[in-house]
Every structure is written in structure tokens, then in C-alpha cells.
N, C-alpha and C positions, 0 to 999 in steps of 0.2 A: 549642511552642504549649501548653505545660502550663498548666493552670488557666484556659484560655480559655473563652469562652462557647460553647454548642452551635452546631453548623453545620447548615445546611439543605441536604439533598441535592437536586441538580439533575438529574443523570443518571449512569448507569454506562457506562463505555466498555469496550473490549476488555481493558484493563489496569487503569486507575485509575478512581476515582470522583470526580466533580466536585461540590463544595459551594460555597455562598455564605456569606460571613461575615455577622455580625449587621447590619452597616451596609448590606449589599446591594450594595456597590461592590467587594467583594473576592472573588476566586475562590480556592478552596483545592482543589488537585488531590491527592487522597490515593492513595498507592500501596498495594498489598496487603501490603507488609512493610516491614521496616527496611532502609535502605541499608547495605551493608557498607562498610568503611572506604575501599576503593578507589573504589567508586561515589560515595560521599558527597564524597570529595575531588575527583573529576572533575566532578561536578555543581556543586560550589561554585566550581571554577575557571572553568567556563563562565559561571556567573552573574556572577562578578566581572568577567570580561573583557567580557561584553556590557554591563555597567554603565558601561564606559568609552567606549561608542560615542558619536559626536557627537550632540548634541541634535537631535531631529527625525528620527533614523534610524527607519524603520518596523519596529521590532522590539519585541515585547512582552517586557519584562524580567521576570525572577523577582525579587520583592522580598526573599524570604527562603526558606530551606529549614528547615522546622519539624519537630520531633519531637512527635507526639501522645501523649496519656496512655496509649494502648493499645500504644505501641511502634512504630507505623507512621510513615513519613516522608511529608511533604506539601510541595508547592510553593505558596507564596502569591504571588498576582499580581493584576493588575487584572481585573475582570470586564468582558468585552466584549459587544457587542450582537448579534453574529451571525457566521456563518462563510460562506465562499464556497460550501461544500457545501449549506447550508440555503438560501442565496440562490438558487442555480441550480435546486435542487429545487422551490422555490416559484414562481419567476418566469421560468425559462428562461435562455438565454444572455444575456450582458451585451452592451451596445452596444459597437461597435468602439472608440469613444473611451475607454470605461471600461476595456477590456482593455489598451489602450496605457498608460493611467495605472496600471493594476494591475501590468503588466509592468515599468514604470519603478520603481515603489515596491519590488516584491519583488526585482528584480535589484539595486537599490541596497542593500537590507537584506542580501542574501547577499554582495554585494561587501564591505561593511563587516565582516561576520562572518568571511569568508574572510581578510580582511586581519588579523584578530585571531587567526587560526589555528583557527577554529571551523567545521567543516562542520555542516550541519543534520542530514542523514541521514534525513529523512523528510518532504520537502516534498510536501504533498498538500492538497486543498481544505479539509480539516477543520482544518488548521493555519494557514489564511489567515483572520484574524479582522478585525472592523471595530470601531473605537472610535466612541463616540457622535458626536464631531465629524467624522464622515465620513472617517475615516482607515483605510486598510488596514494591517494589521500582520502580520508573520510570527512565529508562536509555536512553542513546543515544540522548541527546540533541545535536543539531548541524546542523543548517540550512546551514552554510558555507560548511561543509564537504559533505552534500548531493548535494550541487550545484557543488562542485569541483570534486566529483566522482559520476556522475549520474548513475543510474541503469535502468533496463527495466522500461519504463514509466507505464506499467500496473502491476508492482510488488505491491501486496497487494492493488489493486485498490479499493477493497471493503471498505477500511478504509480511503479513500481520499475523501474529500468533492467535490461536483460538480464544485465549483468555482476554486478550485486548479487544477482540471483536465483541465479546460479551459485556465487558466491564469498563473498557477504556483505560485499563491499568497500564502503566508504563514503568518498567524497572529494568534491572540488569538482566533478568531472565527473558524479557521481551526482546532485548538487544541480542541475546544469544540466538533466539529464533531467527531474527532478521539476518544475522550474520550467516547462519546455516542456509537460509533461503538464498542469499546472495551467492554463496559458494556453490550451491546446487545449480543456480542459474548459470554461473560461469563454467561449470563442468558439463552441463547438458544443453545449454542454449535455450532453456525454457524454465518457467517458474516451477516450484515444487508441485503445484496442482495445475498442470497446463490445461487450457481450454480445449474442449472437444467441439469439432465442427457441428453446428446445429444444436448444441446443448443449450438449454434454457438457463437464464441467469440464476434462478433459484436452485436448480440442480447443482450448479457450480458452487454456490455458497454453501450448500449442505455438504458437499465433498470437502471443502476447506475446513468446515467445522467438525465433521465427524469421521473423515477417512484418513488413514495414515498416509504419509507421503510415500509415493512409489520409490522403490529402491533405484539407485543410480545404475543404469544399464549401459555401460560404456567400457570398451576394451581398454586395458592398460591403467585403470584407476586402482591404485593400491588399496588394500583392504582397510588399512588404518585411516586413509583419507575418507573413504566412503562411510566408515563407521563414525568418525567424529562429526561429519556433516549430518548423518542420520540422527545422532544423539541430540544435536542442537535443535533439530526439527521435531522433537518429541512433542506431542500434543499436550501432555501433562508437564508443567514446568518442573515438577519434582524429579522427572526423569532426565532432565537436561544436565549437562556438566555442572559442577558446583560453582563455577565462575569463569569469566572470560580469561582470567590469568592462567587457569589450568589449560584452557584451549590454546592459548599462546604458547605454552610450554610444549604441547603436543605438536604444534606446527613447527616449532624450533627443532624438535627431535626428528621430524620428517625430512628436514633439510640437512643434507650431508655437507653443505657448505653454506656460507652466508646467503641469505635469501636474494635470489636474482630479481631485480626489478622488472616489471612488465615493459616490453620494448616501447620505444617512442612512437608517437602517432605519425601516420603518413596519409595523405589525402587519397580517397578512392571515390568512384562514382556513387551517387546516391542509391540506396536500395530501392527495389521495385515497389510500386504501390501496394498497400496492404489489401487483403481480401475482406469483403464485407458480405453480409447476408443480403438477400433481396430486400427491396424497400418495404415490402409488406411486413418484415420483421423489424421492430424498432430497436433490437439489441445488437450492438456491434460485436463481432467476434474478434477483431484484431485491430491494432493500431491506435489505442487510446493515446491521447496527447501526453507526452512524458512530463513528469514532474519537473518543475523548474530546477536547473542546476547551473553552477557557475562555469559553463564551458563555452568556448568560442565557436565551435562548429560541430554539428551532429554527424558529419561525414568524415570523421577521422577514425582510423583503426590502428591497432597495435598488432603487427604480424607475429605469428608463432615463432619462437626461437628454434634453433637447430638442436638444442640440448634437451633430451628427455630424461625422466627419472630412470635410475638403474633398473633393468629388467622390464621396462614398459615399452609397448609398441607405440609409435607415433599415432595419435588419434586422427581420425578423419575430420575434415573441416567442411561440413555441409552447410549451405545457407539455411537460415531459419525458415520454416513454414510460417507464414504470417498468422494463421489461425492458432498456432501453438504458443505464441507469445503475446497475443492481444489481451487486453483487460476488458471484462464485461462491465458495462455501466448501466445506470438506471435500475437499480435493484436495492431493496432494503437489506442491510447487513443482518445476519443471523437467521432471518426467516426465509423460507422458500416461497417467494412471491412472484408469480408470473401473471400479470394483470392484463385484461383486455383494455383497449384504449380507443379514443377518438370516435365516439358515437354520440348521438343526441340523447341516449338513455344513460341512466346511472349504472355503471358497471362496478360491482363491488366484490365479485367472487372470482378468484384466480382459477386458472385451469389446474387440475390435480397434477401433482408431481410424482412420477414413478419412483419407487424405492431405489436407493443406490445399491448396485449389485455387490459392492465390496463391504457393505455394512454387515456386521456380525449378526447371525440369526439369534433371535430371542426365544428361548424355550417357551412353548405354550402360547396361546393367543393373548395379545396385549390389549388391555381394556382401553377404550377411547377416553381421552381427557375431556372433562366438561369445562366449557369456556362460556361464561355468561356476560353479556354487555348490558349494563343498566341503561335506563332512559337518559339521553344526553341532557345536560343543563345548558340552556342557551343564555349566554351573557352578552350577546350583541356582536362584539368583534372577536369573540372566542367561544369555544364550546368546551365544557368540562365533561370528560368521559371517565367512567369508572367501570371496572370489570373484575370478575373473580374467576378462579380456576381451582380445580381440586388437586393440582400437582404443580411443582415448580416448572415454569416454561419461560422461554424468551419470547417477548411480545413485540408486535408492530401494529400500528393503526393505519388502516386503509381509508382514504378520504376521497369521495367522489362528489364533485360539485355539479349542480344542475346546469346543463348547457355548456360545460367546459369541453373544449375540443382536445385538450392535453390529456395525457395518461393520468390515471389516478395518482394522487400523492400518497406516499408511504412514509410514516414517521417511526423511527426506532424507539421503542419504549423500554428495551432491555427487560429487566424483571420487575418493573414497576406495575402497579395496578390502577394507575390514574394518570391522566394527561390533560393539559389545557391546549387546545388546538386553535391557532389563529385562523379566522375565517373572514369572509366578506360579510358585513352586517346585514345585507339584504338577500344574499343568495341562499338557495336551498341546498341541503347536503344530506348524504348518506354516509354512514360509518360502519366499519367492520373491524374487529380485532382478530388477529391471527397469532397463533403461538406454536412453538416447536420445541420438542425435547431432543432435537438432533437426529431423530429417527423418523418422525412423522409430523405432519402439519395439521393443526386443529384450528377451527375458526368459530367465532360466535355467530349469533344471528345478527342481521343488519339492523341498524337503528337510523331513523331519519329525524330531521328537524325542519320546521317551517313548511310542512306539508309535502316534502319531497317524496316522490314515488321511487322506491328502490327496487331494482330488478336484477335477479341473479343472472 
């Protein structure tokens, strides 16, 4: 896009920044850097394959991949009118008929993409957009771009399946979970594992990993709709439907007529400010900045139509409680980590996390896992850590720097038993390894380098 006219910034997302073109009908999603050769080739391959999708497929295509004058890459596409996230935030859950139509459209889009060998890798309400003629579209296909420009690992954690949190795997089954989570959100107005006021971040992560999704509790929802959504949200991928094409057939069967598109957007006043915890608590309960999406306004809604499914009562439309839809940030994925912060001493031990009430009871007393951290190896600008355990666990490394005023750093290690940690070559550090089996959290002894004094 060298030599092009200036762009107008619309909003900044967790990775990219969204601009509108001079005509006002074009969205330009600008990434923070230049794509390397492999990423560019993968993104172009996805773009070309999706361009071959049959006409009418509800997918937002990327028109071109442009190189800006400043060396950054950008995706050029159509500018849409709103996202499912902004819709639900402004007007509450969708009508059941709209959710059926939405499920039919999105499952059809994923079925076509999977047939072309393209998993989405990030299905969530911010990637469900609406075109002006009342058409839902699935946007932001691109596993390679997500890998090249990683974001906070807990961003939109509620829409990520447990196996992807543990292994970063992305395939058709993870897209099924994402679709189920999006439809659950559209039906209820909150994610499958909604936040609880005052809940610590680690407790919420443990619920996402180890607790089943609560049943949909809303009058007028047909059993077949709640059942297919629940199956897609199964924690075990083997218990999900066999493929998204089968899900598309189920949604087609639920429609007594051709799917009605979601109504067109209309402007409404901006929603009230989100609620946050007192400043003494560093974890936000509501209102995480939404993922970047190719929409022109967050204050557009799509009103409920007058037609409801046969035999169903019109659902109530209550505003969302901010704390029920917010995303919790500053927490390590997989592990229950609630860390003390902001002191002159080295804090390496989190507060204990109470057990999740919904977790199934294990007969007999469970033996504690042994987790041993060896003496760190100091290589100057990095520290090599090695640890062992007597059972399979998911691990994270807690790092406390002497004199740092920021909260402790936490690095996800998944199921590895070694890690190289980048550090300041002259600062003193303490390290701790934590592990979880999704029922309980274990931790090693702390280890220090360069004479740091570690205090629990």
C-alpha cells in the first residue's frame, strides 16, 4: 500500500490496530511489524483458499495483504457494521431464532473453511461480524498470524478449549468448541464460564480447565439447541460432534424455513462504564479491551425480531452485568497463580486457592505431588531452570526480581521440565515452579541467583 492516502484510526486491539480507508468502506488491519517470509506465505495461502469459497459463504475475505510505507504489514478487507460482542454488550442475549440462524451461518462458514483445509483457530464473539445487509460473517482466519504475533495467553480464555490451553493445539475440534462458546454467549449474554465477582484469576482458570460448562438456563430454548451447544463445549474433544458439517446439518434441521439473517444494526447510546474491583486488587473483573475486529462502531446493535420459534416464549432482554462478561487478565494459563505484588521484598509464593466446589470428589486421600527445582544455571542474560515431578503436571515458572515494583512474572511451561528465562544480567532473582493436575496446585522450593534473599 505504498503511496496510498492516509488512514483513519478506529481502534487499537491487543495486537493490531484497525483503520478505515479514505472511502470509509474499507478496513485496514495493521500489525505491529513486518511478516516474515513463512508467515506471509501462510497468510497469503489462507487468503487465496478462502477466496475460492462458494458465493454466499458467510466468511469475511481478505482482499489483499499490503506492505505499508513504514514497513508494517496490513490486511485490507471490507469494513463491517458491528460484532457479536458489541451487540450482546449493548442489548443483551439474542432471540432464540437469531441464535439458530447464527449457528447455521457460522457452522456453514467453518464447514467450508475446513473443507479447504483451513482451521480458524480463534472463534470468539469479536470475530463474528455483521455486514450492512443483515448478514453475519466469520472473520480473522489465520493461525499463522496468531502464532507470529502472540497476545496475552489469557485473552478471551473463556472461548478457548482446555486442550488448546494446555498444548496450543489448533484443529477442527478447537473450532467446534469456539463455535459452541460463541452460541452459548449469544444465548445467555455471558461466556461459558462467566466470572464471579471477587473471584481470583487462578480460581477462574481452574474452572475453565476442570469444570463442565453450566447448562443453559433460559426459558424458551429448545432442547435440541441447548444439546448441540453443550456437545460442542465438551471438555474432551472426543465427546464433541464428529465435525462441523454435522453441526451445520443439525442447525439446518432446526430451521423450519431458510435461516433468517440477524437484523441490521441501529445506533444506540453507549453502554454504562464497566465495574472494576478496588485499586488494591490488581485483577480486573470486567471490561477487558475487545480483540481487534473489522467493525466501524462498537455502539451498534441488532434488535430482536418479532418472530420466535414455534412453541417458545419470547426471551427477556436484560442488560448484561459488567462483571459477568469481563475477562480476567494478568494470570498464567493452566496454573492457579495468585501472586503478591509491589513490595521491596521478593515475593514468590501465591496465596492458596480454595478447591472448586463443583470438582468431583476423589475417593480416599490424594497424595501430594513432589516438585523439585534444581539449582539455577546463571548464563548472564538468561537463567536455565530444570525441575522434576513424580507425576504429569502442567507447569509455570514464577520469577521475582530484586527491587522490582511490578508484580511477579509468570511464564507458562506447559508440561516441559526445563526453561531458559531471559533476565537482567546484573539483577538478583528468585524462582519458583508451580504445577497443577487441574485439582490441586503444587509448588517447588524457591531458588535464588546472585545472592537474592527469597521470602515466602
